[in-house]
SELUM-138013 format. One line per 5 residues: number of its first residue (from 1); their letters; for each residue x, y, z of N, C-alpha, C, O. Coordinates in steps of 0.2 Angstrom, whole numbers. Example, Ala and Ser with C-alpha at 12.3 -4.5 7.8 and 13.67 -1.06 7.14 Angstrom:
REM residues 2
1	AS	66 -28 39 62 -22 39 66 -16 39 71 -17 42 | 64 -11 35 68 -5 36 64 0 39 67 6 40
REM end
This chain:
REM residues 213
1	MNYSI	288 -316 109 283 -311 110 277 -317 108 276 -320 103 | 271 -316 114 265 -321 112 259 -317 112 258 -311 116 | 255 -319 110 248 -314 107 241 -318 110 240 -324 110 | 237 -314 111 230 -317 113 225 -312 111 225 -306 110 | 219 -316 110 212 -311 108 208 -313 114 207 -319 116
6	IGSGN	205 -309 117 199 -311 121 193 -309 118 191 -303 118 | 189 -314 116 182 -312 111 184 -316 104 189 -316 101 | 178 -320 103 180 -322 97 172 -322 92 170 -326 88 | 169 -316 94 164 -314 90 166 -311 83 170 -314 79 | 163 -306 80 164 -304 73 171 -300 72 175 -300 67
11	IGSAV	172 -298 75 180 -293 76 185 -298 78 190 -298 75 | 184 -301 84 189 -307 86 191 -312 81 197 -314 81 | 186 -315 78 186 -319 73 191 -316 67 195 -319 65 | 189 -312 65 192 -307 59 199 -307 60 203 -308 55 | 201 -303 67 208 -302 68 211 -309 68 216 -310 65
16	AAQFA	208 -315 71 211 -322 71 214 -323 65 220 -324 65 | 208 -323 60 209 -325 53 216 -322 50 219 -326 46 | 218 -316 52 223 -314 49 229 -316 53 235 -316 50 | 229 -319 58 235 -321 60 237 -328 59 242 -331 59 | 231 -331 58 232 -338 54 233 -337 49 238 -341 47
21	RTGID	231 -333 44 234 -332 37 243 -332 37 247 -335 33 | 244 -327 41 252 -326 42 256 -330 44 261 -330 42 | 253 -334 49 256 -340 52 259 -339 59 265 -341 61 | 255 -334 63 257 -331 69 252 -335 74 246 -335 73 | 255 -337 78 251 -342 84 248 -337 88 250 -331 90
26	LGVAG	241 -339 90 237 -334 93 234 -338 98 231 -343 97 | 233 -336 104 228 -338 109 221 -335 109 222 -329 109 | 216 -338 109 210 -336 108 206 -337 114 205 -343 116 | 202 -333 117 198 -335 123 191 -332 122 191 -327 118 | 186 -334 126 180 -333 126 177 -334 132 179 -338 136
31	SRGPG	172 -330 134 169 -331 140 166 -338 143 165 -340 148 | 164 -341 137 162 -348 139 166 -353 139 164 -359 139 | 173 -353 138 178 -357 139 182 -358 133 180 -355 128 | 187 -363 133 191 -365 126 186 -368 122 186 -368 116 | 181 -372 125 177 -376 120 173 -371 114 173 -373 108
36	SVAPL	171 -366 117 168 -362 113 172 -359 107 169 -356 103 | 178 -360 108 183 -357 102 186 -363 98 189 -361 93 | 184 -370 100 186 -373 97 184 -375 88 187 -378 85 | 178 -371 87 176 -372 80 179 -367 76 180 -367 70 | 181 -362 79 185 -357 76 192 -360 74 194 -359 68
41	AERLG	195 -362 78 202 -365 77 201 -371 73 205 -372 68 | 196 -375 72 195 -380 67 195 -377 60 198 -380 55 | 192 -371 60 191 -368 53 199 -363 51 200 -363 46 | 201 -362 54 208 -357 54 214 -361 55 219 -360 52 | 214 -366 58 219 -371 59 224 -369 65 222 -365 70
46	SHIVP	230 -373 65 232 -373 71 237 -369 73 241 -371 77 | 236 -362 71 239 -358 74 235 -353 78 238 -348 80 | 229 -355 78 224 -353 83 222 -358 88 220 -363 87 | 223 -356 95 224 -359 101 220 -357 105 221 -352 108 | 214 -362 106 210 -361 111 211 -360 118 215 -364 121
51	TEVAD	210 -355 122 213 -353 128 209 -352 133 203 -350 131 | 211 -352 139 207 -349 145 208 -342 146 213 -339 144 | 202 -338 149 203 -331 149 210 -331 153 214 -327 151 | 211 -333 159 216 -331 164 222 -332 160 227 -329 163 | 224 -336 155 229 -337 152 229 -333 146 235 -332 144
56	ALAAD	225 -330 144 225 -325 138 227 -319 141 231 -316 138 | 224 -316 146 225 -311 150 234 -311 151 236 -305 151 | 238 -316 152 244 -315 153 250 -314 147 256 -313 148 | 247 -313 141 250 -313 136 254 -306 135 253 -301 138 | 259 -307 130 263 -300 131 258 -296 128 258 -290 131
61	VVVLA	253 -296 122 249 -292 118 242 -295 119 241 -300 116 | 238 -292 122 232 -294 123 227 -289 119 226 -283 120 | 223 -292 114 218 -289 110 211 -290 113 207 -295 113 | 209 -284 116 202 -284 118 196 -285 113 196 -280 109 | 193 -290 112 187 -289 107 181 -292 109 178 -296 107
66	VPFEA	180 -288 114 174 -290 119 168 -284 120 171 -278 120 | 161 -284 122 158 -279 122 161 -273 128 163 -276 133 | 161 -268 128 164 -262 131 162 -263 138 166 -262 142 | 156 -265 139 153 -266 146 158 -272 151 158 -272 157 | 161 -276 144 164 -281 150 172 -280 151 176 -284 155
71	VRGLL	174 -274 148 181 -274 148 184 -272 155 189 -275 157 | 180 -267 160 183 -267 165 183 -272 169 188 -272 173 | 179 -277 170 180 -284 174 185 -288 171 187 -292 175 | 188 -288 166 192 -291 162 199 -289 164 203 -293 166 | 200 -281 165 206 -279 167 208 -278 173 214 -277 175
76	EQVPD	202 -278 177 204 -278 183 205 -286 188 206 -287 194 | 205 -290 182 207 -296 185 215 -297 185 218 -301 189 | 218 -292 181 226 -291 183 228 -285 186 227 -279 184 | 231 -286 192 233 -281 197 238 -275 194 238 -270 196 | 243 -278 190 247 -274 188 249 -277 180 251 -283 179
81	WGGRI	246 -273 174 247 -276 169 255 -274 165 256 -279 162 | 260 -270 166 266 -269 165 266 -270 158 271 -274 157 | 264 -269 153 263 -270 147 259 -267 142 257 -262 143 | 257 -272 136 252 -269 131 245 -272 133 244 -277 137 | 241 -267 130 234 -271 128 232 -267 122 234 -261 121
86	VDATN	230 -270 116 226 -269 109 219 -268 112 216 -274 114 | 216 -262 112 209 -260 112 205 -262 106 205 -257 102 | 201 -266 104 198 -265 99 190 -264 100 186 -266 96 | 189 -262 105 181 -262 109 180 -255 105 183 -251 102 | 172 -256 106 169 -248 104 164 -248 110 161 -253 112
91	AIDYT	164 -242 112 158 -240 118 152 -238 114 151 -232 112 | 148 -242 114 141 -241 110 135 -241 115 135 -245 120 | 130 -236 115 124 -237 118 119 -241 114 116 -239 109 | 117 -247 117 115 -252 111 106 -250 112 102 -253 109 | 104 -245 116 98 -243 116 96 -239 109 90 -240 108
96	DFSPA	100 -236 105 99 -232 100 105 -233 95 106 -229 91 | 110 -238 97 116 -240 93 119 -232 91 120 -229 86 | 121 -229 97 124 -223 97 131 -223 101 132 -227 105 | 136 -217 100 142 -218 104 139 -217 112 136 -212 113 | 142 -222 116 141 -220 123 143 -214 126 149 -212 125
101	DLGGR	140 -212 130 142 -206 134 148 -206 138 147 -207 144 | 153 -204 136 158 -204 141 162 -198 144 167 -198 147 | 158 -193 142 159 -186 145 166 -184 141 170 -181 144 | 164 -185 134 169 -181 129 175 -186 130 180 -184 126 | 176 -190 133 183 -193 134 183 -198 128 178 -201 125
106	ASSDV	190 -200 126 191 -206 122 190 -213 125 193 -215 130 | 186 -217 122 185 -223 125 192 -227 127 191 -231 132 | 197 -226 124 203 -231 125 205 -227 132 209 -231 135 | 204 -221 133 207 -217 140 203 -219 145 205 -220 151 | 198 -221 144 193 -225 150 197 -232 151 198 -233 156
111	VQDWA	198 -235 146 201 -243 146 208 -241 150 210 -244 155 | 212 -236 148 217 -234 151 218 -234 158 222 -237 161 | 212 -230 160 211 -229 168 210 -237 172 213 -238 177 | 207 -241 168 206 -248 171 212 -253 171 212 -257 176 | 216 -251 166 222 -255 165 230 -254 169 235 -252 165
116	VNGRV	231 -255 176 235 -253 179 242 -253 175 244 -258 172 | 246 -248 175 252 -250 172 252 -252 165 258 -254 163 | 246 -252 162 245 -256 154 247 -249 150 247 -243 152 | 248 -251 144 251 -247 138 245 -248 133 245 -253 129 | 239 -245 133 233 -246 129 234 -243 122 234 -237 122
121	VKAFG	233 -247 117 234 -245 111 227 -248 107 224 -254 107 | 224 -241 104 218 -243 101 220 -245 93 223 -242 89 | 217 -252 91 218 -253 84 213 -259 83 210 -262 87 | 212 -261 77 208 -266 74 200 -265 75 196 -269 74 | 198 -259 78 191 -258 79 187 -253 75 181 -252 76
126	HTWAK	191 -248 69 187 -244 67 183 -245 61 179 -241 59 | 183 -253 58 180 -253 52 176 -259 53 177 -263 58 | 172 -261 49 168 -268 49 171 -273 50 177 -274 48 | 169 -278 54 172 -285 55 174 -288 47 179 -290 46 | 168 -287 43 169 -291 37 174 -288 32 176 -291 27
131	VLARE	175 -281 33 181 -279 28 187 -281 33 192 -283 31 | 188 -280 40 195 -283 42 196 -289 40 202 -290 39 | 191 -294 39 193 -301 38 195 -302 30 196 -307 28 | 195 -297 26 197 -298 19 205 -298 19 208 -295 23 | 207 -301 13 215 -300 12 216 -292 13 212 -288 10
136	PGDGN	222 -290 16 224 -283 17 226 -280 10 225 -274 9 | 228 -285 4 231 -281 -1 224 -281 -6 219 -285 -6 | 225 -277 -10 219 -274 -16 220 -278 -22 216 -279 -27 | 226 -282 -22 228 -284 -29 231 -280 -34 234 -283 -39 | 231 -273 -33 235 -268 -36 240 -265 -32 241 -259 -32
141	GGRRV	244 -269 -28 249 -265 -26 248 -261 -19 252 -259 -15 | 242 -259 -18 238 -256 -11 238 -261 -6 238 -268 -6 | 237 -257 0 236 -261 7 231 -259 10 230 -253 9 | 226 -263 14 220 -259 17 224 -256 24 228 -259 27 | 220 -251 25 223 -246 31 221 -248 37 215 -249 38
146	LFVSG	225 -249 41 222 -249 50 226 -244 54 232 -243 53 | 222 -240 59 224 -235 61 225 -238 68 222 -243 71 | 232 -234 71 233 -235 78 234 -228 82 237 -223 80 | 231 -229 89 232 -223 93 233 -225 100 230 -229 103 | 237 -220 104 238 -222 110 244 -216 112 247 -213 109
151	NHPDA	243 -216 120 248 -212 125 255 -213 124 260 -209 124 | 256 -220 122 263 -222 122 266 -223 116 264 -228 113 | 271 -218 113 273 -219 106 276 -226 106 273 -229 102 | 280 -229 109 284 -234 109 279 -240 108 280 -244 103 | 275 -241 113 267 -246 112 265 -244 104 266 -249 101
156	NAEVA	263 -239 102 260 -238 96 265 -241 90 263 -244 85 | 271 -239 91 276 -243 86 276 -249 86 277 -252 80 | 274 -252 92 275 -261 91 269 -264 88 269 -269 85 | 264 -261 90 257 -263 87 257 -261 80 254 -265 76 | 259 -256 78 260 -255 70 265 -259 68 265 -260 62
161	GLIER	269 -262 71 274 -266 68 270 -273 66 272 -277 61 | 266 -275 70 262 -281 70 257 -280 65 257 -285 61 | 254 -275 65 249 -274 60 253 -275 52 251 -278 47 | 258 -272 52 262 -272 45 264 -280 44 263 -282 39 | 266 -284 50 267 -291 49 261 -295 46 261 -300 43
166	LGFEA	255 -293 48 249 -295 46 247 -294 39 243 -297 36 | 251 -288 36 249 -286 29 246 -280 28 245 -278 23 | 244 -277 33 241 -270 32 246 -264 32 252 -264 34 | 242 -259 30 247 -253 32 244 -248 37 239 -246 38 | 249 -248 42 248 -245 49 248 -237 49 253 -234 47
171	IDLGR	244 -233 52 244 -226 53 243 -223 59 237 -223 61 | 248 -221 62 248 -218 69 245 -213 70 248 -207 68 | 238 -212 72 235 -204 73 236 -202 81 232 -199 84 | 241 -205 83 243 -200 90 239 -202 95 237 -207 96 | 239 -197 100 235 -200 106 229 -202 106 226 -203 101
176	HDQGG	226 -203 112 219 -206 113 213 -200 112 207 -201 109 | 216 -194 116 212 -189 114 212 -185 109 208 -180 109 | 216 -186 104 217 -185 98 214 -189 92 208 -188 90 | 219 -194 90 217 -198 85 213 -204 88 209 -207 84 | 213 -206 94 206 -211 96 200 -207 95 196 -211 94
181	LLQQF	199 -202 96 194 -199 94 191 -199 88 185 -198 87 | 195 -199 84 194 -199 76 193 -207 74 189 -207 69 | 195 -212 77 194 -219 74 189 -222 78 187 -227 76 | 186 -220 85 182 -223 89 175 -223 86 174 -219 81 | 171 -227 89 164 -226 87 161 -220 86 161 -216 91
186	GGPLT	158 -217 81 155 -212 80 160 -206 76 158 -201 73 | 167 -209 77 172 -204 74 171 -204 67 168 -208 64 | 175 -199 63 174 -198 57 177 -203 53 176 -204 47 | 182 -208 56 184 -212 52 182 -219 54 185 -224 51 | 176 -221 58 172 -226 60 169 -228 54 167 -224 50
191	TRSFI	169 -234 53 166 -238 48 168 -238 40 166 -241 35 | 174 -233 40 177 -232 34 183 -237 32 186 -240 36 | 185 -238 26 190 -242 24 194 -238 18 191 -236 13 | 200 -238 20 205 -234 15 210 -240 13 211 -245 16 | 213 -239 6 218 -242 4 224 -238 2 223 -234 -2
196	SQAIG	230 -239 6 236 -235 4 239 -238 -1 242 -244 -1 | 240 -233 -7 244 -235 -12 250 -231 -15 249 -225 -15 | 255 -233 -16 262 -230 -19 259 -225 -24 254 -226 -27 | 262 -219 -24 262 -213 -29 266 -215 -35 272 -215 -34 | 263 -217 -41 269 -218 -46 274 -222 -46 280 -220 -48
201	GGTPA	273 -228 -42 277 -234 -40 283 -231 -36 289 -233 -36 | 281 -227 -32 287 -223 -27 289 -227 -21 288 -233 -21 | 292 -225 -17 294 -228 -11 288 -229 -5 283 -224 -4 | 288 -233 -2 283 -234 4 281 -228 8 275 -228 10 | 285 -224 8 284 -217 11 280 -212 8 277 -207 11
206	EMDLA	280 -214 1 275 -209 -4 268 -213 -5 267 -217 -10 | 264 -211 -1 258 -215 0 252 -209 -1 252 -203 0 | 248 -213 -4 241 -208 -5 235 -213 -3 234 -219 -4 | 231 -209 1 225 -213 3 219 -213 -1 217 -208 -2 | 216 -219 -3 210 -219 -8 205 -223 -3 206 -229 -1
211	GAS	199 -219 -3 193 -222 0 190 -229 -3 189 -229 -9 | 189 -234 0 187 -240 -2 181 -243 1 179 -240 6 | 178 -247 -1 172 -251 3 175 -257 6 172 -261 9
REM end
């Protein structure tokens, strides 16, 4: 399976750093071409591969880390997705930095409308980029939590597995119109950071969530 990120801003760079840290190859594309991604690749190492947008769109798992207003144009370049997309975008009204008015819909449901035959999974976008870029472990046996939501449980599970490979604790919140609303911009989990810790040295199933900065 191969992976790509479109967008090398704060969120895209933070996610790329986690791929590089764990030795997973990742194509990274930017709107200004592979040359704009070269400094990031030089900083993070050989697992980060500057990539054309068209090639990034063909990956098995595509992480969207671009402004929400750019998402539709990207997705409509692919007539049939036939796979997965990881949506790390947030729908923001930048006139007052408030949630964009989507008529009460989850932003990832809107993304799903634009991705023909795609399986959109929302992940990587609920917390600050500077937090996402940190080591996922807290040094005391705990792991930083990343949330997953989507309408296809099998796709959620696959993205959760990737998150676990990166060293985080994945928590599936369910469908976009349920859990997606919780973790999208303006939701109660937005900008929060949690550490998952085993209770009394118990098994991974015995977890307690503790708020953290």
